[in-house]
TORMIVEX-988513 format. One line per field, with one value per residue (C-alpha): residue number from 1; x, y, z; residue in three letters. Coordinates in nm, 2 decimals. Example, Ala and Ser with C-alpha at 12.3 -4.5 7.8 and 13.67 -1.06 7.14 Angstrom:
panu (1_2) $
px (1.23_1.37) $
py (-0.45_-0.11) $
pz (0.78_0.71) $
zaza (Ala_Ser) $
END
This chain:
panu (1_2_3_4_5_6_7_8_9_10_11_12_13_14_15_16_17_18_19_20_21_22_23_24_25_26_27_28_29_30_31_32_33_34_35_36_37_38_39_40_41_42_43_44_45_46_47_48_49_50_51_52_53_54_55_56_57_58_59_60_61_62_63_64_65_66_67_68_69_70_71_72_73_74_75_76_77_78_79_80_81_82_83_84_85_86_87_88_89_90_91_92_93_94_95_96_97_98_99_100_101_102_103_104_105_106_107_108_109_110_111_112_113_114_115_116_117_118_119_120_121_122_123_124_125_126_127_128_129_130_131_132_133_134_135_136_137_138_139_140_141_142_143_144_145_146_147_148_149_150_151_152_153_154_155_156_157_158_159_160_161_162_163_164_165_166_167_168_169_170_171_172_173_174_175_176_177_178_179_180_181_182_183_184_185_186_187_188_189_190_191_192_193_194_195_196_197_198_199_200_201_202_203_204_205_206_207_208_209_210_211_212_213_214_215_216_217_218_219_220_221_222_223_224_225_226_227_228_229_230_231_232_233_234_235_236_237_238_239_240_241_242_243_244_245_246_247_248_249_250_251_252_253_254_255_256_257_258_259_260_261_262_263_264_265_266_267_268_269_270_271_272_273_274_275_276_277_278_279_280_281_282_283_284_285_286_287_288_289_290_291_292_293_294_295_296_297_298_299_300_301_302_303_304_305_306_307_308_309_310_311_312_313_314_315_316_317_318_319_320_321_322_323_324_325_326_327_328_329_330_331_332_333_334_335_336_337_338_339_340_341_342_343_344_345_346_347_348_349_350_351_352_353_354_355_356_357_358_359_360_361_362_363_364_365_366_367_368_369_370_371_372_373_374_375_376_377_378_379_380_381_382_383_384_385_386_387_388_389_390_391_392_393_394) $
px (6.24_6.44_6.22_6.34_6.24_5.88_5.63_5.49_5.82_5.82_5.45_5.34_5.00_4.82_4.56_4.26_4.08_3.93_3.78_3.84_3.76_3.99_4.28_4.26_4.32_4.63_4.75_4.75_4.94_5.18_5.26_5.34_5.59_5.41_5.50_5.17_5.13_4.83_4.68_4.53_4.37_4.60_4.45_4.49_4.25_3.94_3.99_4.29_4.05_3.78_3.70_3.52_3.50_3.68_3.97_4.19_4.11_4.40_4.65_4.54_4.51_4.78_5.12_5.38_5.24_5.37_5.16_5.11_4.89_4.77_4.49_4.30_4.06_4.35_4.46_4.82_4.74_4.54_4.83_5.08_4.86_4.80_5.17_5.20_4.93_5.08_5.30_5.13_5.03_4.73_4.48_4.26_3.96_3.65_3.48_3.11_3.01_3.11_3.37_3.67_3.52_3.45_3.83_3.92_4.04_3.76_3.85_3.80_4.01_4.30_4.29_4.34_4.64_4.78_4.64_4.82_4.65_4.45_4.17_4.01_3.70_3.55_3.18_2.86_2.71_2.80_2.60_2.22_1.93_2.11_2.44_2.38_2.29_2.53_2.64_2.85_2.97_2.67_2.42_2.55_2.54_2.18_2.05_2.27_2.15_2.46_2.32_2.02_2.25_2.47_2.20_1.88_1.57_1.42_1.74_1.98_2.33_2.63_2.94_3.20_3.45_3.44_3.43_3.26_3.49_3.80_3.66_3.55_3.90_4.04_3.82_3.95_4.31_4.22_4.08_4.40_4.62_4.41_4.43_4.80_4.83_4.60_4.81_5.11_4.94_4.74_4.95_4.64_4.49_4.12_3.86_3.78_3.49_3.46_3.15_3.01_2.67_2.78_3.06_2.80_2.58_2.89_2.95_2.60_2.59_2.64_2.30_2.13_2.27_2.14_1.79_1.82_1.93_1.69_1.40_1.45_1.57_1.89_1.82_2.05_2.37_2.26_1.99_2.11_2.13_2.49_2.58_2.78_2.69_2.98_3.02_2.96_3.10_3.16_3.22_3.53_3.54_3.69_3.41_3.61_3.47_3.62_3.48_3.52_3.42_3.41_3.35_3.41_3.34_3.72_3.74_3.44_3.62_3.94_3.73_3.55_3.88_4.06_3.79_3.68_3.33_3.33_2.95_2.94_3.19_2.98_2.66_2.64_2.37_2.63_2.88_2.77_2.74_2.39_2.26_2.47_2.31_1.97_2.08_2.25_2.01_2.12_2.50_2.57_2.48_2.72_3.00_2.94_2.97_3.29_3.45_3.38_3.62_3.90_4.00_4.04_4.41_4.37_4.07_4.25_4.56_4.35_4.17_4.50_4.66_4.36_4.39_4.04_3.94_3.92_3.96_3.95_3.70_3.94_3.89_4.07_4.30_4.42_4.58_4.86_5.01_4.92_5.23_5.16_5.11_5.42_5.64_5.69_5.59_5.21_5.21_5.38_5.52_5.39_5.41_5.07_5.03_5.08_5.42_5.33_5.44_5.21_5.17_4.90_4.82_5.03_4.88_4.77_5.00_5.33_5.53_5.83_5.79_5.82_5.57_5.53_5.64_5.70_5.89_5.73_5.57_5.23_5.29_5.23_5.02_5.22_5.53_5.64_5.51_5.85_6.01_5.75_5.76_6.14_6.13_5.89_6.15_6.02_6.29_6.32_6.22_5.91_5.81_5.87_5.64_5.37_5.40_5.39_5.08_4.91_4.89_5.09_5.16_5.52) $
py (12.62_12.92_13.23_13.40_13.09_13.10_13.20_13.50_13.62_14.00_14.04_14.26_14.18_14.36_14.15_14.27_13.95_13.71_13.37_13.15_13.29_13.60_13.43_13.14_13.39_13.52_13.17_13.06_13.37_13.35_12.98_13.06_13.33_13.66_13.88_13.89_14.13_14.06_14.38_14.30_14.50_14.58_14.28_14.05_13.89_13.76_13.43_13.36_13.32_13.10_12.78_12.46_12.41_12.74_12.66_12.55_12.83_13.06_12.78_12.64_12.96_13.20_13.05_13.23_13.57_13.87_14.04_14.41_14.48_14.84_15.07_15.16_15.38_15.63_15.87_15.77_15.41_15.47_15.68_15.40_15.16_15.40_15.43_15.05_15.05_15.32_15.07_14.74_14.50_14.34_14.41_14.13_14.19_14.00_14.23_14.34_14.58_14.94_14.86_14.93_15.25_15.37_15.34_15.52_15.20_15.16_15.07_15.41_15.59_15.34_15.32_15.70_15.65_15.35_15.29_14.95_14.81_14.49_14.50_14.16_14.14_13.82_13.86_13.67_13.77_13.93_14.22_14.17_14.17_13.98_14.17_14.35_14.04_13.89_13.54_13.26_12.94_12.75_13.02_12.98_12.60_12.61_12.86_12.74_12.38_12.21_12.13_11.97_11.76_11.66_11.56_11.35_11.47_11.61_11.70_11.93_11.91_12.13_11.96_11.85_12.13_12.50_12.41_12.72_12.96_12.78_12.73_13.10_13.19_12.99_13.18_13.50_13.39_13.31_13.66_13.81_13.61_13.72_14.08_14.06_13.93_14.21_14.47_14.36_14.50_14.79_14.90_14.93_14.73_14.66_14.55_14.18_14.03_13.66_13.53_13.25_13.22_13.22_12.98_12.74_12.78_12.70_12.38_12.25_12.35_11.99_11.91_12.20_12.08_11.73_11.87_12.08_11.77_11.52_11.71_11.51_11.67_11.53_11.35_11.42_11.22_11.03_10.85_10.89_10.60_10.57_10.58_10.26_9.92_9.90_10.24_10.21_10.16_9.80_9.62_9.40_9.09_9.28_9.53_9.81_9.99_10.05_10.25_10.07_10.15_9.98_10.26_10.09_9.77_9.70_9.75_9.51_9.23_9.29_9.30_8.97_8.80_8.92_8.83_8.51_8.61_8.36_8.35_8.73_8.70_8.42_8.63_8.83_9.05_9.20_9.29_9.65_9.90_10.01_9.65_9.60_9.91_9.76_9.43_9.58_9.41_9.07_9.14_9.36_9.10_8.86_9.12_9.22_8.86_8.81_9.13_9.01_8.73_8.99_9.21_9.58_9.57_9.26_9.40_9.73_9.54_9.33_9.64_9.82_9.52_9.51_9.88_9.98_10.30_10.24_10.43_10.36_10.56_10.79_11.06_11.39_11.32_11.00_11.21_11.32_10.97_10.92_10.78_10.95_11.29_11.26_11.13_11.44_11.76_11.70_11.83_12.15_12.18_12.48_12.60_12.65_12.96_12.75_12.64_12.29_12.17_12.01_11.95_12.08_12.03_12.20_12.35_12.06_12.18_12.07_12.30_12.17_11.86_12.06_12.14_12.47_12.47_12.70_13.03_13.20_13.02_13.14_13.50_13.61_13.93_14.22_14.01_14.19_14.54_14.69_14.51_14.63_14.99_15.00_14.88_15.17_15.42_15.50_15.54_15.34_15.65_15.70_15.34_15.36_15.66_15.47_15.19_15.43_15.59_15.25_15.28_14.96_14.64_14.54) $
pz (9.96_10.08_10.15_9.83_9.63_9.74_9.47_9.66_9.81_9.83_9.83_10.12_10.28_10.56_10.73_10.93_11.01_11.27_11.29_10.98_10.64_10.65_10.83_10.58_10.29_10.48_10.57_10.20_10.09_10.39_10.33_9.97_10.08_10.12_10.41_10.60_10.88_11.10_11.25_11.59_11.87_12.16_12.35_12.05_11.80_11.99_11.79_12.02_12.31_12.16_12.33_12.22_11.85_11.79_12.01_11.72_11.48_11.57_11.57_11.23_11.03_11.16_11.11_10.89_10.99_11.19_11.46_11.49_11.80_11.78_11.89_11.58_11.77_11.82_11.55_11.61_11.56_11.24_11.10_11.17_10.97_10.69_10.65_10.63_10.37_10.16_9.97_10.06_9.78_9.93_10.21_10.35_10.58_10.69_10.93_10.92_10.64_10.72_10.99_10.77_10.63_10.99_11.06_10.74_10.58_10.32_9.96_9.81_10.07_10.04_9.66_9.66_9.89_9.71_9.36_9.33_9.64_9.59_9.85_9.93_10.15_10.28_10.33_10.38_10.05_9.72_9.58_9.60_9.84_10.11_10.11_10.44_10.63_10.89_10.79_10.93_10.77_10.91_10.80_10.44_10.46_10.57_10.32_10.04_10.04_10.17_10.51_10.35_10.13_10.42_10.67_10.67_10.49_10.81_10.98_10.80_10.92_10.86_10.72_10.98_10.91_10.82_10.45_10.34_10.53_10.39_10.03_10.03_10.13_9.85_9.60_9.76_9.70_9.34_9.30_9.46_9.22_8.92_9.03_9.07_8.71_8.59_8.78_8.59_8.28_8.42_8.71_8.92_9.20_9.25_9.50_9.54_9.74_9.82_10.00_10.20_10.04_9.68_9.76_9.90_9.59_9.37_9.57_9.54_9.17_9.08_9.25_9.08_8.75_8.82_8.87_8.56_8.36_8.50_8.65_8.97_9.29_9.44_9.77_10.07_10.05_10.36_10.16_9.80_9.57_9.46_9.09_9.15_9.28_9.53_9.69_10.06_10.41_10.50_10.83_10.87_11.08_11.38_11.38_11.22_10.92_10.57_10.28_9.94_9.59_9.25_8.99_8.65_8.47_8.46_8.84_8.88_8.71_8.91_9.23_9.15_9.06_9.37_9.62_9.45_9.34_9.05_9.05_8.98_8.70_8.54_8.56_8.23_8.39_8.62_8.35_8.33_8.61_8.54_8.58_8.89_9.05_8.99_9.16_9.47_9.70_9.57_9.55_9.85_10.12_9.96_9.94_10.30_10.42_10.22_10.37_10.72_10.66_10.69_10.97_10.89_10.81_10.59_10.41_10.33_10.22_9.98_9.84_9.79_9.62_9.39_9.31_9.43_9.60_9.97_10.30_10.67_10.86_11.04_11.31_11.29_11.58_11.41_11.13_11.36_11.32_10.96_10.79_10.46_10.61_10.81_10.53_10.32_10.48_10.50_10.86_10.97_11.33_11.53_11.89_12.06_12.28_12.59_12.47_12.36_12.02_11.77_11.39_11.17_10.80_10.54_10.23_10.01_9.72_9.58_9.36_9.18_9.40_9.72_10.00_10.18_10.55_10.84_10.83_11.13_11.42_11.55_11.66_12.02_12.05_11.90_11.87_11.56_11.63_11.70_11.41_11.16_11.27_11.27_10.91_10.83_10.95_11.30_11.56_11.88_12.07_11.86_11.91_12.29_12.30_12.12_12.36_12.66_12.52_12.48_12.10_12.03_12.22_12.20) $
zaza (Unk_Unk_Unk_Unk_Unk_Unk_Unk_Unk_Unk_Unk_Unk_Unk_Unk_Unk_Unk_Unk_Unk_Unk_Unk_Unk_Unk_Unk_Unk_Unk_Unk_Unk_Unk_Unk_Unk_Unk_Unk_Unk_Unk_Unk_Unk_Unk_Unk_Unk_Unk_Unk_Unk_Unk_Unk_Unk_Unk_Unk_Unk_Unk_Unk_Unk_Unk_Unk_Unk_Unk_Unk_Unk_Unk_Unk_Unk_Unk_Unk_Unk_Unk_Unk_Unk_Unk_Unk_Unk_Unk_Unk_Unk_Unk_Unk_Unk_Unk_Unk_Unk_Unk_Unk_Unk_Unk_Unk_Unk_Unk_Unk_Unk_Unk_Unk_Unk_Unk_Unk_Unk_Unk_Unk_Unk_Unk_Unk_Unk_Unk_Unk_Unk_Unk_Unk_Unk_Unk_Unk_Unk_Unk_Unk_Unk_Unk_Unk_Unk_Unk_Unk_Unk_Unk_Unk_Unk_Unk_Unk_Unk_Unk_Unk_Unk_Unk_Unk_Unk_Unk_Unk_Unk_Unk_Unk_Unk_Unk_Unk_Unk_Unk_Unk_Unk_Unk_Unk_Unk_Unk_Unk_Unk_Unk_Unk_Unk_Unk_Unk_Unk_Unk_Unk_Unk_Unk_Unk_Unk_Unk_Unk_Unk_Unk_Unk_Unk_Unk_Unk_Unk_Unk_Unk_Unk_Unk_Unk_Unk_Unk_Unk_Unk_Unk_Unk_Unk_Unk_Unk_Unk_Unk_Unk_Unk_Unk_Unk_Unk_Unk_Unk_Unk_Unk_Unk_Unk_Unk_Unk_Unk_Unk_Unk_Unk_Unk_Unk_Unk_Unk_Unk_Unk_Unk_Unk_Unk_Unk_Unk_Unk_Unk_Unk_Unk_Unk_Unk_Unk_Unk_Unk_Unk_Unk_Unk_Unk_Unk_Unk_Unk_Unk_Unk_Unk_Unk_Unk_Unk_Unk_Unk_Unk_Unk_Unk_Unk_Unk_Unk_Unk_Unk_Unk_Unk_Unk_Unk_Unk_Unk_Unk_Unk_Unk_Unk_Unk_Unk_Unk_Unk_Unk_Unk_Unk_Unk_Unk_Unk_Unk_Unk_Unk_Unk_Unk_Unk_Unk_Unk_Unk_Unk_Unk_Unk_Unk_Unk_Unk_Unk_Unk_Unk_Unk_Unk_Unk_Unk_Unk_Unk_Unk_Unk_Unk_Unk_Unk_Unk_Unk_Unk_Unk_Unk_Unk_Unk_Unk_Unk_Unk_Unk_Unk_Unk_Unk_Unk_Unk_Unk_Unk_Unk_Unk_Unk_Unk_Unk_Unk_Unk_Unk_Unk_Unk_Unk_Unk_Unk_Unk_Unk_Unk_Unk_Unk_Unk_Unk_Unk_Unk_Unk_Unk_Unk_Unk_Unk_Unk_Unk_Unk_Unk_Unk_Unk_Unk_Unk_Unk_Unk_Unk_Unk_Unk_Unk_Unk_Unk_Unk_Unk_Unk_Unk_Unk_Unk_Unk_Unk_Unk_Unk_Unk_Unk_Unk_Unk_Unk_Unk_Unk_Unk_Unk_Unk_Unk_Unk_Unk_Unk_Unk_Unk_Unk_Unk_Unk_Unk_Unk_Unk_Unk_Unk_Unk_Unk_Unk_Unk_Unk_Unk_Unk) $
END
C-alpha cells in the first residue's frame, strides 16, 4: 500500500505514552496510516532505557511514529504542543491520573481548544471504587482472575506476554474508530477510556459464564479437563513435543483411519466425543505410544495431511525464522537503537489481501522535532531558539 492508500491516512495523532498499553494504541493507528507524533521528554521516553523483560518494549511498539522531544515543564514547550493539538484528530495518553491535567492537557481544556479532538486514555480501571489505584498488566491479571486461570491452583501465574496491555490497547483503538465514525455525524470528538482491569474481566468472562451456566467454578487451565478426548501435548520419538487436537466426531474418524487405530473405529462406545472424554485414561496411552513412532517432523506432517489442528511447541525467538511469518509480510524490518537490523511482528490484519508494513523506522529521540515544528509554521530561527533554550531536542 502507498501511504495515501492506507485506511487511516491523513489522521493526525498526538501520543503521550510510555511502556506498552499507550504505545500499542499508537502503533496500531500508525501501522494503519495515521500520522502519529510521539511527544517525549527532552531525554526521551524512559521506556527506551528499560532492561530485562522490558528491553523490547520500545522496539516493538513504536515503529511508524515521529518523535518530538520537548520540555513540557516549560511554558514555551507546552505552547508548542497546544498548537499541535489545536487541529489534531486524536490524543493518546496512559499516564497516572491527573498528570495530563497538571500540564494543561486534560480533556476539558483540550475539548475547549479543539472540539473535534478524540481523547483516548489508557488506565488501570474505569469509573468505580478502584479508579484511582495504580495498576500494571500483572496487577490486572492477578485481580481479574487471569493469573489464577493460567497457573496452578496454589500458584497464580501471569500470562507469558503483556496480553492485557495489548488487548486493552486494541479496545482503545476500537473506541477511537467508533468515535471517528460518530464524529462524522456530530462533528464533535469525545473522551474514551480503556482499562486493564475491565479488559481482564472481559477475557475471563467465558469462565464467569461457565460458572453461571453450570454452577461449577472453572479450574485453572493447568489442571482443567478438556472438552475433547484428544487435546494435549504429546511427545514424539525424538523427545520433541507437539500439541494435537481432535475436536469433532468427523475428525476422530479421520484421525483413527490415518494413524491406524482400527480398534478405536470398531468400538461404538468411542463414536461420540462425550464418551471418548470419559475413556481418556484408556485411549490416551495408546495414542501416546503410537505418536512416539514418529519424530517431530514426521508427526506434524502426518497431522497436517490428516487435516487436524496441531502445533509445535515454539519459543518466541524461533519465530524469526518461521517460514509462514516470513512469506508474506508477517514480520516487519526495523532498526534497533544500536543500529542492528531485526524483524518484528506486523499487525495481524490483512486488508484487501495486503499487510501493513514499515513507513517510518523507530525514531531516535527528537528525530522529527524540527520537521514537525516547521510544518506548524515556526521558522528555522524560532526552532533554533527553542533548541538553544533547551525546550526541544533536535
